C-alpha positions in Angstrom: 130.4 78.0 44.4 128.5 75.4 41.6 128.2 72.2 42.6 130.8 70.3 40.7 131.0 68.5 37.2 133.9 66.9 37.4 137.1 65.8 39.1 139.1 69.3 38.6 136.1 71.2 40.0 136.1 68.7 42.8 139.7 69.8 43.7 138.9 73.4 43.3 136.3 73.1 45.8 138.3 70.9 48.2 141.0 73.1 47.6 139.0 76.2 49.3 138.3 73.9 52.1 141.6 72.5 52.9 144.0 74.2 55.1 147.0 74.7 52.8 149.6 72.4 54.2 147.0 69.8 54.2 145.8 70.4 50.3 149.9 70.9 49.8 150.3 67.3 51.4 147.5 65.4 49.2 148.2 67.2 46.0 152.4 67.6 45.8 154.4 65.2 44.7 158.8 64.7 44.9 160.8 67.4 44.4 160.1 69.2 41.0 157.4 67.4 40.4 158.0 67.0 37.1 156.4 63.2 37.0 153.2 65.2 38.1 153.2 67.3 35.3 154.1 64.5 32.9 151.7 62.2 34.1 148.8 64.7 33.2 150.6 65.2 29.4 150.6 61.6 29.0 147.2 61.2 29.2 146.4 63.8 27.4 148.3 62.7 24.7 146.8 59.5 24.2 144.1 59.6 21.3 141.2 57.6 21.1 140.0 55.9 17.3 135.9 55.8 18.1 134.7 53.3 15.5 130.4 53.4 14.9 127.3 51.0 13.8 128.0 48.8 17.1 125.7 47.4 18.9 125.7 49.7 22.4 122.4 49.3 24.1 123.1 47.6 27.3 126.3 48.7 27.6 128.5 46.5 30.7 131.1 48.4 32.8 131.8 44.9 35.3 134.2 42.8 36.0 136.1 41.6 38.5 139.7 41.5 40.6 140.8 38.6 41.8 137.8 36.9 41.4 135.7 39.3 43.2 132.9 41.2 40.9 133.0 45.1 40.7 130.5 47.0 38.7 132.8 48.9 37.2 136.5 49.0 37.4 137.6 52.0 39.2 139.0 50.9 43.1 140.3 53.1 46.2 143.5 53.4 46.3 145.4 52.7 49.9 145.8 56.4 50.5 146.8 56.5 54.5 144.7 59.2 56.6 141.3 60.3 55.1 140.5 62.2 58.2 142.7 64.7 56.2 140.0 66.1 54.3 136.7 65.0 56.6 136.1 63.9 60.3 134.0 60.8 59.2 137.6 59.5 57.5 137.9 55.8 56.0 134.6 54.9 57.5 133.1 57.4 54.6 135.3 56.1 52.0 134.5 52.2 52.6 130.9 53.0 52.6 131.2 55.3 49.5 132.9 52.2 47.7 130.6 49.3 49.1 127.5 51.6 47.9 129.0 52.2 44.3 130.4 48.1 44.1 133.9 48.8 44.0 136.6 47.8 46.2 138.6 49.7 48.2 142.2 49.1 49.1 142.9 50.5 52.6 145.7 51.8 53.9 147.7 50.9 57.1 148.2 54.8 57.8 144.5 55.2 58.2 142.7 57.7 60.4 140.5 54.6 62.3 141.8 51.2 62.6 141.4 48.5 60.2 139.1 47.1 62.2 136.6 49.5 62.1 136.8 50.3 58.9 135.5 46.6 58.1 132.3 47.3 60.4 131.7 50.2 58.5 132.5 48.3 54.7 129.1 47.7 53.1 131.5 46.0 50.5 135.0 43.9 49.4 138.0 45.4 51.4 141.6 44.7 51.0 144.3 46.1 53.7 147.7 47.7 52.4 151.0 47.4 54.5 154.5 47.2 54.3 157.5 44.5 54.4 158.5 45.1 58.2 162.0 44.3 59.5 159.9 42.5 62.3 158.6 39.6 60.1 156.4 38.7 63.0 154.6 42.6 62.5 154.0 41.4 59.2 152.1 38.6 59.7 150.4 39.7 62.6 149.2 42.9 60.1 147.9 40.4 57.6 146.4 37.8 60.3 144.1 41.1 62.0 143.3 41.8 58.1 142.0 38.3 57.6 140.3 38.0 60.5 138.6 41.2 60.0 137.6 40.4 56.7 139.9 41.8 54.2 139.5 39.6 51.2 143.4 40.4 49.5 146.6 41.6 51.0 148.0 44.6 48.8 152.0 45.4 49.8 153.9 48.5 49.4 157.0 47.9 47.8 158.2 51.6 46.9 157.9 53.1 50.6 161.5 52.0 51.5 163.2 55.4 51.0 161.9 58.9 52.6 161.2 61.1 49.7 161.9 64.5 49.3 158.6 66.6 49.0 159.5 69.9 48.8 155.7 71.3 49.5 156.2 69.2 53.6 159.3 70.9 53.9 158.1 74.5 53.5 154.8 73.9 55.3 156.7 71.9 58.1 154.3 69.6 58.0 153.0 66.9 60.6 151.9 63.8 59.7 149.6 62.0 62.3 150.2 58.2 63.6 147.6 55.6 62.7 145.7 53.7 65.5 146.8 50.6 63.5 150.4 50.6 65.2 149.6 51.5 68.1 151.6 50.2 70.9 155.2 49.8 68.7 157.5 51.6 69.7 159.1 53.7 67.0 162.3 54.9 67.0 164.0 58.5 66.0 160.4 60.8 66.3 159.4 58.7 63.2 155.5 59.8 63.4 156.1 63.4 63.5 158.6 65.8 61.3 161.4 64.9 59.3 164.0 67.3 57.7 162.2 66.0 54.0 158.7 64.8 54.0 156.4 62.6 56.8 158.2 59.1 57.4 155.1 57.8 58.8 156.2 54.2 59.8 159.4 54.4 57.8 161.3 52.9 60.4 159.6 50.4 60.5 159.7 49.2 57.0 162.6 46.6 56.5 165.2 48.7 53.6 167.0 45.0 53.1 164.0 43.5 52.2 164.0 41.1 48.7 162.1 38.9 46.8 162.2 35.8 48.9 160.1 38.1 51.6 157.6 38.6 49.2 157.1 34.7 48.5 157.1 34.3 52.5 154.2 36.3 52.9 152.5 34.6 50.1 153.2 31.8 51.9 152.1 32.9 55.4 148.8 34.7 55.1 146.1 32.6 52.7 145.0 36.3 51.4 146.1 36.9 47.5 149.2 38.8 47.4 148.9 42.3 45.4 152.1 44.6 45.1 151.9 47.7 44.4 154.7 50.1 43.3 155.7 48.2 39.9 156.9 50.3 36.8 159.0 47.7 35.1 158.8 44.5 33.3 161.9 43.2 35.4 160.0 44.0 38.3 156.3 42.4 36.9 158.3 39.2 36.1 159.7 38.8 39.6 156.5 39.5 41.1 154.9 36.4 38.9 157.5 34.2 40.0 157.5 34.8 43.6 153.8 34.0 44.5 152.3 37.5 43.4 148.3 37.6 42.1 148.5 41.1 41.5 150.4 44.1 40.3 149.9 48.0 40.8 151.9 49.7 38.3 152.2 52.8 40.2 155.2 55.3 40.6 153.3 56.6 43.8 151.0 59.2 42.8 154.4 60.8 41.7 155.4 61.4 45.5 158.6 59.3 45.7 161.0 59.6 42.8 160.8 62.4 40.6 161.6 62.1 37.0 160.0 58.9 36.4 158.1 57.8 33.7 154.2 58.0 34.4 152.6 55.4 35.1 150.7 54.7 32.3 153.9 54.9 29.9 155.2 51.5 31.6 151.6 49.8 32.2 152.2 47.7 28.5 155.8 46.5 29.3 154.0 45.1 33.0 150.9 43.7 31.3 153.6 41.7 28.7 156.4 40.4 30.8 153.5 38.7 33.4 151.7 37.3 30.8 148.7 36.5 32.3 150.0 35.4 35.4 149.3 38.1 37.6 146.4 40.3 37.1 147.4 44.1 36.7 145.7 46.9 37.6 147.1 50.8 37.7 147.3 54.2 39.0 148.4 58.0 39.2 146.7 60.6 37.5 143.2 59.3 36.5 141.0 62.3 36.5 138.5 61.4 33.4 136.4 58.2 32.3 138.6 58.2 28.9 141.5 58.0 31.6 140.4 54.9 32.7 139.6 53.8 29.5 143.1 54.3 27.8 144.5 52.2 30.8 142.1 48.9 30.4 143.1 49.6 26.6 146.6 48.8 27.4 145.9 45.7 29.6 145.3 47.3 33.0 142.2 45.0 35.0 141.4 47.9 37.0 142.4 51.5 38.1 142.6 52.8 41.5 142.3 56.5 42.6 143.9 58.6 45.6 143.8 62.2 45.4 140.2 62.1 44.1 138.9 60.5 46.9 140.2 63.6 49.3 138.6 66.0 47.2 134.9 64.4 47.3 135.4 63.6 50.7 136.7 67.2 51.6 133.6 68.6 49.6 130.4 66.0 50.7 132.2 63.0 52.8 130.6 60.1 52.3 128.7 61.1 49.4 131.5 63.2 48.0 133.4 59.6 47.5 130.2 58.6 46.0 129.7 60.9 43.8 133.6 61.2 42.4 133.2 57.5 41.9 130.1 57.4 40.0 131.1 60.5 37.9 134.2 58.3 36.8 132.0 55.7 36.4 129.5 57.8 33.8 132.1 59.1 32.3 133.9 55.8 31.4 130.3 54.8 29.6 130.6 57.4 27.4 133.9 57.0 26.2 133.2 53.4 25.7 129.9 53.6 24.0 131.1 56.7 21.8 134.4 54.4 20.9 132.4 51.3 20.2 133.4 49.6 22.7 130.3 48.0 25.2 131.8 46.2 27.4 135.3 45.9 29.0 136.4 42.3 27.6 136.0 44.8 24.3 138.3 47.3 24.9 141.6 46.2 23.4 145.3 48.9 22.2 143.5 49.1 18.7 141.0 52.2 20.2 144.4 54.6 21.2 146.5 56.2 19.1 149.8 58.4 20.3 151.2 59.6 17.1 149.1 61.9 14.7 147.6 60.5 11.2 148.8 63.2 9.3 152.6 62.6 9.8 152.6 59.6 7.1 150.5 61.8 4.8 151.9 65.2 5.3 155.2 66.9 5.1 155.2 69.2 7.8 155.9 73.1 7.0 158.4 74.6 8.8 157.2 76.0 12.2 154.0 73.6 12.3 153.9 71.1 14.9 151.5 68.1 15.4 150.7 67.2 19.0 152.2 63.6 19.7 153.6 61.7 22.7 
């Protein structure tokens, strides 16, 4: 097959190499996958408004996240089990992210231990975990991450309930355990097949957790706290009130609850709700540099990518992940400069539109539909 020239082609190459059950686990969503399809449709419905005769001779895509510099605002999402795609797994991803000058957020469900990944990393790394029933486990995991050199802690909040992922049911998919949880007693066969989706550490996660638990975590680790899974202004405000430094607007890649909004749709309400008290990031559906631009223009400080990492890993390991990241960087630079926005700070909502300008000046003839969001 010819070398991929975009992320969609990376996915096609990866699909040809992965076992069908592994591809389905990575690519699939919850239930009818309505939100999975909606996400792409929403991104495609947001239009760009290019501006001319702006000095774009020195474009600068650099920014900071939690005060840490990145060369461009695309981070690595905390997706578990990179070993599904390549034997070097998160070791390769960490090296690729560092080489590209961006941040990797390591999943606690990683194929290699968090210490092994930290040793391989060449750039900034954050660690993801959950709010566990055993608060001492929550604190121990955070302490391990701090000792290993991770500089922020990411709490995933939207995984307290097992999703119904029907591709996995059909494939009788088995989710492997992570060495990060070695030695823990996990009841009800939680590492293995379930009736609806791989459970991972579901039985360890505290389903009774409320916002004071988040505040307790913020007070019991020196690492800045980022939370993942926020989709409403109400929860965004609660984040700001309970010690959170960063919010990842996310519907878990449309893998948890179907028929939710796409994360890009609710990004503006989250940004407006926190009023600068937290940094806001976004994941879900990023496949083009124009997608990154749209998220940044709506107020995200950076975006994170998940599935594309697996496509890059499956095709070419570390170099594949690096190529995926650099592809997005290059596409973002093209889009920004064509829109007359040479820096991240120059992006704002005025560069976007969702309703055709023709609707305000034309009486639409019967049978003619002008696409809009």
